[in-house]
C-alpha positions in Angstrom: -70.7 -27.4 -29.8 -67.6 -26.8 -31.9 -64.3 -26.0 -30.2 -64.3 -22.5 -31.8 -67.8 -21.7 -30.5 -66.9 -23.1 -27.1 -63.8 -21.0 -26.9 -65.8 -17.9 -27.9 -68.5 -18.6 -25.3 -65.9 -19.0 -22.5 -64.1 -15.8 -23.5 -67.5 -13.9 -23.5 -68.3 -15.3 -20.0 -64.9 -14.2 -18.7 -65.4 -10.7 -20.2 -68.8 -10.4 -18.6 -67.6 -11.5 -15.2 -64.7 -8.9 -15.4 -67.1 -6.2 -16.5 -69.5 -7.0 -13.7 -66.6 -6.9 -11.2 -65.5 -3.6 -12.5 -69.0 -2.2 -12.3 -69.4 -3.5 -8.7 -66.1 -1.9 -7.7 -67.1 1.4 -9.2 -70.4 1.3 -7.4 -68.6 1.3 -4.0 -66.0 3.8 -5.0 -63.2 1.2 -5.3 -60.8 1.0 -8.2 -61.0 -2.1 -10.4 -57.7 -3.6 -11.2 -57.9 -6.3 -14.0 -56.5 -9.6 -12.8 -54.2 -11.6 -15.0 -52.4 -8.5 -16.4 -49.5 -9.1 -13.9 -49.3 -7.8 -10.4 -47.9 -4.3 -10.1 -44.9 -4.1 -7.7 -43.8 -0.9 -6.0 -40.8 -0.4 -3.7 -41.4 1.8 -0.6 -38.5 3.2 1.4 -38.7 4.9 4.8 -35.9 6.4 6.9 -37.8 6.2 10.3 -38.1 3.2 12.7 -41.3 1.2 12.4 -42.4 2.5 15.9 -41.8 6.1 15.0 -44.9 8.1 14.4 -43.8 8.9 10.8 -44.0 5.2 10.1 -46.7 4.1 12.4 -49.2 6.8 11.4 -47.8 7.6 7.9 -46.1 5.1 5.6 -47.3 1.9 7.1 -51.1 2.7 7.2 -50.8 4.3 3.8 -49.6 1.0 2.4 -52.4 -0.8 4.1 -55.0 1.6 2.7 -53.5 1.5 -0.8 -53.6 -2.4 -0.7 -57.2 -2.3 0.2 -58.1 0.2 -2.4 -56.3 -1.7 -5.1 -57.9 -5.0 -4.0 -54.6 -6.5 -3.2 -53.4 -6.3 -6.9 -50.4 -4.2 -6.0 -47.4 -5.7 -4.2 -45.6 -3.4 -1.9 -41.9 -4.1 -1.1 -41.4 -2.1 2.1 -38.0 -1.1 3.5 -38.5 0.9 6.7 -35.9 2.1 9.3 -33.4 3.3 6.7 -32.9 -0.2 5.3 -32.8 1.1 1.7 -32.0 4.8 2.3 -31.4 7.1 5.2 -33.6 10.2 5.8 -31.3 12.5 3.8 -31.0 10.0 1.0 -34.7 9.4 0.4 -35.2 12.1 -2.3 -32.1 10.9 -4.3 -33.3 7.3 -3.8 -36.6 8.3 -5.5 -34.9 10.1 -8.3 -32.5 7.3 -9.0 -35.2 4.7 -9.0 -33.8 2.9 -6.0 -37.3 3.4 -4.5 -40.6 4.1 -6.1 -42.2 5.8 -3.1 -40.8 7.4 0.0 -41.7 10.1 2.5 -39.5 13.1 1.8 -38.3 15.0 4.9 -38.6 18.6 3.5 -36.2 20.1 6.1 -33.5 17.8 4.7 -34.0 18.9 1.1 -34.0 22.6 1.4 -31.5 22.9 -1.4 -33.9 21.0 -3.8 -37.3 22.1 -2.4 -36.7 25.4 -0.6 -40.1 26.8 -1.1 -41.8 23.8 0.4 -40.1 24.7 3.6 -42.7 27.5 4.1 -44.8 25.3 6.4 -41.9 24.8 8.8 -41.8 28.5 9.6 -42.8 29.6 13.1 -46.2 31.2 13.5 -48.0 29.5 10.7 -50.6 27.3 12.4 -51.1 26.2 15.9 -51.9 22.5 15.2 -50.8 19.7 12.8 -54.2 19.7 11.1 -54.1 23.4 10.3 -50.5 23.2 8.9 -51.0 20.0 6.7 -54.3 21.2 5.3 -52.7 24.5 4.2 -49.7 22.7 2.7 -51.8 20.1 0.9 -53.9 22.8 -0.6 -50.8 24.8 -1.7 -49.4 21.7 -3.3 -52.2 21.4 -5.8 -50.6 24.0 -8.1 -48.1 26.8 -8.2 -44.5 27.1 -6.9 -44.8 24.3 -4.4 -46.1 21.8 -6.9 -43.5 23.0 -9.4 -40.7 22.0 -7.1 -42.0 18.4 -7.0 -42.2 18.4 -10.8 -38.7 19.7 -11.1 -37.4 16.9 -8.9 -39.3 14.3 -10.8 -41.5 13.2 -7.9 -45.3 13.2 -7.3 -46.7 14.2 -3.8 -49.3 11.9 -2.2 -49.7 12.9 1.5 -48.5 15.6 3.9 -47.5 15.0 7.5 -46.5 17.7 9.9 -45.9 17.7 13.6 -47.7 20.1 15.9 -45.6 23.2 16.6 -42.1 22.4 17.9 -41.0 23.0 21.5 -37.5 23.3 23.1 -36.0 20.3 24.8 -33.1 20.8 27.2 -30.7 18.4 28.7 -30.1 20.4 31.9 -32.3 23.1 33.4 -35.4 24.4 31.6 -34.9 27.2 29.1 -37.5 29.6 30.5 -36.6 33.0 29.0 -35.4 34.4 25.7 -32.1 35.2 27.5 -31.7 31.5 28.4 -31.2 30.6 24.8 -28.0 32.6 24.5 -24.9 30.4 24.4 -26.9 27.2 23.9 -26.1 24.8 21.1 -29.3 23.1 19.8 -29.4 20.2 17.4 -31.0 21.2 14.1 -32.4 19.4 11.1 -31.2 22.2 8.9 -33.1 24.6 6.6 -35.7 26.8 8.4 -34.8 25.2 11.8 -31.4 26.9 11.5 -33.1 30.3 11.1 -35.3 29.7 14.1 -32.5 28.6 16.4 -30.3 31.5 15.4 -33.1 34.0 15.8 -33.5 32.8 19.4 -29.9 33.6 20.1 -28.7 30.0 20.2 -26.4 28.2 17.8 -27.7 25.5 15.4 -25.8 22.2 15.2 -27.1 20.6 12.0 -27.0 16.8 12.1 -29.1 13.8 11.0 -31.8 12.7 13.4 -30.2 9.4 13.8 -27.2 11.1 15.5 -29.4 13.2 17.8 -29.8 10.9 20.8 -26.0 10.3 21.2 -25.2 14.0 20.7 -27.7 14.9 23.4 -26.5 12.1 25.7 -22.9 13.1 25.4 -23.5 16.8 25.8 -22.3 17.6 22.3 -25.5 19.7 22.1 -27.5 21.3 24.9 -30.9 20.4 23.5 -33.0 20.5 20.4 -36.4 21.8 19.2 -38.9 19.1 18.3 -42.4 17.8 18.7 -43.6 15.6 21.6 -44.4 12.7 19.2 -40.9 12.9 17.6 -39.2 13.0 20.9 -41.1 9.9 21.9 -40.1 8.2 18.6 -36.4 8.5 19.4 -36.7 8.0 23.1 -35.2 11.4 23.9 -37.5 11.7 26.9 -35.4 9.1 28.6 -32.4 11.5 28.9 -33.9 15.0 28.6 -34.6 17.1 31.7 -37.2 19.6 30.5 -39.4 20.5 27.5 -41.6 23.5 26.9 -45.3 23.1 26.1 -46.7 26.3 24.7 -44.2 27.6 22.2 -44.5 27.6 18.4 -41.0 27.1 17.0 -42.1 25.9 13.6 -42.4 22.3 12.6 -41.1 19.5 10.4 -42.9 18.3 7.3 -42.7 14.9 5.5 -44.4 14.4 2.2 -44.9 10.9 0.7 -43.9 11.0 -3.0 -43.7 8.7 -5.9 -41.0 8.7 -8.6 -42.7 10.5 -11.6 -41.6 7.9 -14.2 -43.1 5.1 -12.0 -46.2 7.2 -11.4 -46.8 7.5 -15.2 -46.6 3.7 -15.6 -49.4 3.1 -13.0 -52.9 2.5 -14.3 -55.3 5.4 -13.6 -57.2 3.3 -11.1 -54.0 2.7 -9.1 -53.1 6.4 -9.2 -56.5 7.2 -7.9 -56.2 4.6 -5.1 -52.8 6.0 -4.1 -54.1 9.5 -4.1 -57.2 8.6 -2.0 -55.0 6.7 0.5 -52.8 9.8 0.7 -55.7 12.1 1.4 -56.9 9.8 4.2 -53.4 9.7 5.8 -53.1 13.5 5.6 -56.3 13.7 7.7 -55.8 10.8 10.1 -52.1 11.5 10.9 -52.7 15.1 11.8 -55.7 14.1 14.0 -53.5 11.6 15.8 -50.6 13.9 16.3 -52.7 16.7 17.7 -54.3 14.3 20.1 -51.0 12.9 21.2 -49.6 16.1 22.6 -51.5 16.3 25.9 -51.1 12.6 26.4 -47.3 12.7 26.0 -47.0 15.8 28.2 -48.5 13.8 31.1 -46.4 10.7 30.2 -43.1 12.6 30.1 -43.9 14.4 33.4 -44.8 11.2 35.1 -41.3 9.9 34.3 -39.6 12.9 35.8 -39.2 15.3 32.9 -40.2 18.9 33.6 -42.9 20.1 31.3 -43.5 23.8 31.5 -45.1 26.8 29.8 -43.3 30.0 29.0 -44.6 33.0 31.0 -46.7 35.3 28.9 -44.1 38.1 28.8 -41.4 35.7 27.7 -43.6 34.0 25.1 -44.3 37.5 23.7 -40.6 38.3 23.5 -39.8 34.9 21.9 -42.6 35.4 19.3 -41.4 38.9 18.6 -37.9 37.6 17.9 -39.3 34.8 15.7 -41.2 37.2 13.5 -38.0 38.0 11.8 -37.6 34.4 10.7 -40.3 34.7 8.1 -38.7 37.9 6.7 -35.3 36.3 6.7 -36.6 33.2 4.9 -38.3 35.4 2.2 -35.1 37.5 1.7 -32.8 34.5 1.4 -34.9 32.8 -1.2 -35.7 36.0 -3.0 -31.9 36.4 -3.4 -31.9 33.1 -5.1 -34.6 34.3 -7.5 -37.4 32.3 -5.9 -40.9 33.7 -5.3 -40.8 33.2 -1.5 -43.0 36.2 -0.7 -45.7 34.9 -3.1 -45.5 31.4 -1.5 -45.7 32.8 2.1 -48.7 35.0 1.3 -50.5 32.1 -0.4 -49.8 29.8 2.6 -51.1 32.4 5.0 -54.3 32.8 2.9 -54.9 29.1 3.4 -54.8 29.3 7.2 -58.1 29.7 9.1 -59.0 33.2 10.0 
């Protein structure tokens, strides 16, 4: 056989093997990434510790799922625990190309993505699953999606804690009147409105400063979810935490720099999207299941876990009803379609 024919035969065999591999991958719903074209590398930043639920149930398993779905042909350079960027710096890190992917803490970017703060409002869903399903659906088009486009990032998964509770460093806050005069740590944005509506004063600060502020008595408490309290070990120093309130929540959305997204092959985009959908579902299931478990764990270590009495819960919820109106008014004054967004979000909640 001539060298030309031999070369042609080898090339044809390689092509057929590659085609067969692609067909096999398609048959099982897995993307086929052509080998030899150079491994794709993406940089992932995360502002939370590895053991924190936002990492352990969000970014870390997303990377593992994405690796599997791309047959190991994508290399992930992962920088957790604020190694590359702190929580408030994650969106700028994406926009500047310091990171290709990062979970954006929506409460920290209310100046850039104010409308996406809708899911943090109190009274919009009693579980993590309800909240994230509504937000994920709302992100498919319209004003929420437009904010991501305007900030040059592409959303991949949504994580939200079950409704927030109040954590106190001294005695339990049992009544609406007990909030008066209290200073509560806030992540900013909608949380400021909630704390103010309750009659307390919000002290906005990064979550990394929360433990020390609580320990020193700089603030009297905070509002947060059981899983987040556990992630920062606040249960070690707190005295009490409510169990049946709905003070809103905090949302994190994994996003990819748009320019980077456009360079990815369609198969990789599909794999990243599928991994995101799986995390949106699995993380909410985990978080909802953790609440009762953590209530028992915290109580066993001496923390008072209590429910608001029905009359006080009604009074608190009545006061919080104004937060949605306040949020709409503030954003409307900025020329933003907040009423439309809130109505759309409510329509996506189960009846």
